[in-house]
C-alpha positions in Angstrom: -17.9 3.9 -6.1 -18.1 6.6 -8.6 -15.1 8.6 -7.4 -12.0 6.8 -8.5 -9.6 9.4 -7.2 -7.4 8.1 -4.3 -7.9 9.8 -1.0 -5.3 10.4 1.7 -5.7 11.2 5.4 -3.9 10.4 8.6 -5.7 7.9 10.8 -5.7 7.1 14.5 -4.7 3.5 15.2 -7.1 2.1 17.8 -4.4 0.0 19.5 -2.0 2.9 20.0 -4.2 6.0 19.8 -1.5 7.5 17.6 -1.5 8.8 14.0 -0.6 6.1 11.5 0.7 8.5 8.9 -0.5 9.0 5.4 -3.0 6.7 3.9 -4.8 6.3 0.5 -8.1 4.7 -0.3 -8.3 3.1 -3.8 -11.6 1.8 -5.1 -11.5 -1.4 -7.1 -14.2 -3.5 -8.6 -13.5 -7.2 -9.1 -13.3 -7.9 -12.8 -14.3 -11.3 -14.3 -10.7 -11.9 -15.4 -9.5 -11.7 -11.8 -11.6 -14.6 -10.7 -11.5 -18.3 -10.9 -14.3 -20.6 -12.3 -16.2 -20.1 -9.0 -16.2 -16.3 -9.2 -13.7 -16.0 -6.4 -10.7 -13.7 -6.8 -7.5 -15.6 -7.6 -5.0 -15.0 -4.7 -2.3 -13.4 -6.8 -4.6 -10.6 -7.9 -4.5 -9.1 -4.4 -0.9 -8.1 -5.1 -2.0 -6.3 -8.2 -4.5 -4.3 -6.1 -1.7 -3.6 -3.6 0.3 -2.0 -6.4 -2.7 0.1 -7.2 -2.9 1.3 -3.6 0.9 1.9 -3.4 0.9 3.9 -6.6 -2.1 6.0 -5.4 -0.4 6.7 -2.1 2.8 7.9 -3.8 0.7 10.1 -6.0 -1.1 11.7 -3.0 2.3 12.3 -1.4 3.3 14.4 -4.4 5.1 12.0 -6.8 4.6 9.1 -9.1 6.5 5.9 -9.9 7.3 7.4 -13.3 8.8 10.5 -11.7 10.9 8.5 -9.3 12.2 6.3 -12.1 13.0 9.4 -14.2 15.1 10.5 -11.2 16.9 7.2 -11.3 15.2 5.5 -8.3 13.4 2.2 -8.3 11.6 0.5 -5.5 11.6 -3.2 -6.1 9.6 -5.4 -3.8 11.9 -7.4 -1.5 9.2 -9.0 0.6 5.5 -9.6 0.2 2.7 -11.2 2.2 -1.1 -11.5 2.3 -3.5 -12.9 4.8 -6.9 -13.8 3.4 -9.8 -13.4 5.8 -12.7 -13.9 3.3 -13.1 -14.4 -0.4 -13.8 -11.5 -2.7 -16.2 -12.2 -5.5 -16.8 -11.1 -9.1 -18.2 -7.6 -9.5 -17.8 -6.8 -5.8 -16.8 -3.2 -4.9 -13.8 -3.0 -2.7 -11.4 -0.3 -1.3 -7.7 -0.9 -0.9 -6.5 1.1 2.1 -2.8 1.6 1.9 -0.4 3.0 4.5 3.4 3.6 4.2 6.1 3.4 6.8 9.7 4.4 6.7 11.9 1.5 7.9 15.3 3.1 7.1 16.6 5.8 4.8 16.7 3.2 2.0 13.8 0.9 2.9 10.0 1.4 3.1 7.1 -0.8 3.8 3.4 -0.5 2.8 0.5 -2.2 4.5 -2.8 -2.9 2.8 -6.3 -3.7 3.9 -8.9 -4.8 1.2 -12.2 -3.6 2.6 -15.7 -4.4 1.5 -18.4 -1.7 1.2 -19.6 -2.5 4.7 -16.1 -1.9 6.1 -15.2 -5.6 6.8 -11.6 -6.5 5.9 -11.4 -9.3 3.3 -7.5 -9.4 3.2 -4.5 -7.7 4.8 -1.1 -7.5 3.1 2.3 -6.0 3.4 5.2 -5.3 1.0 8.7 -4.1 1.7 10.8 -2.2 -0.8 14.4 -1.2 -1.2 15.4 2.0 -2.9 17.9 1.4 -5.7 19.8 3.7 -8.0 20.3 3.1 -11.8 23.3 1.0 -10.9 21.3 -1.4 -8.8 22.9 -0.3 -5.6 21.0 1.0 -2.5 20.1 4.7 -2.6 18.4 7.0 -0.1 14.8 7.6 -0.6 13.9 11.1 -1.6 13.5 13.6 1.2 9.8 14.2 0.6 9.1 10.5 0.9 11.2 10.1 4.0 9.6 13.1 5.6 6.0 11.9 4.8 6.6 8.4 6.1 8.5 9.4 9.2 5.1 10.1 11.0 4.2 6.5 10.4 7.6 5.3 11.8 7.2 7.4 14.9 3.7 6.0 15.5 4.7 2.3 15.5 4.0 0.5 18.7 7.1 0.1 20.9 9.3 -2.8 20.0 7.8 -3.3 16.6 10.2 -3.6 13.7 7.6 -3.7 10.9 
């Protein structure tokens, strides 16, 4: 994992055969400080990796959190979840695959898969965010972000709300 630059590409979802919208791939290596005494990653650290993936995805879409905040927009997490399939261990090389999906003009969700080098998924997660202005009130997401994530919203399976 020598290339630390995030990569983005649309992907076909096997269950729908449709494009899943933009995605980023963020390499991470498990640091000692992220593990417990047994060398297993502490559960809360997956959410730190999700933030890395989310930040990389925004960057590949043409912006950064810093730029959004400078424009008076914040994206606080309003919901977060993670399902752990297998433990990640100290010094293991992983990739956080992140996808975004527009839920409404003011809400967005991100899904995450923490993959091992062999492609197996160690954990899956999801965060939902509300767009807020400097006054703390809901505000529309920027057009570039709504447009980029609309592909993902259109590719959702019928009847899914998330």
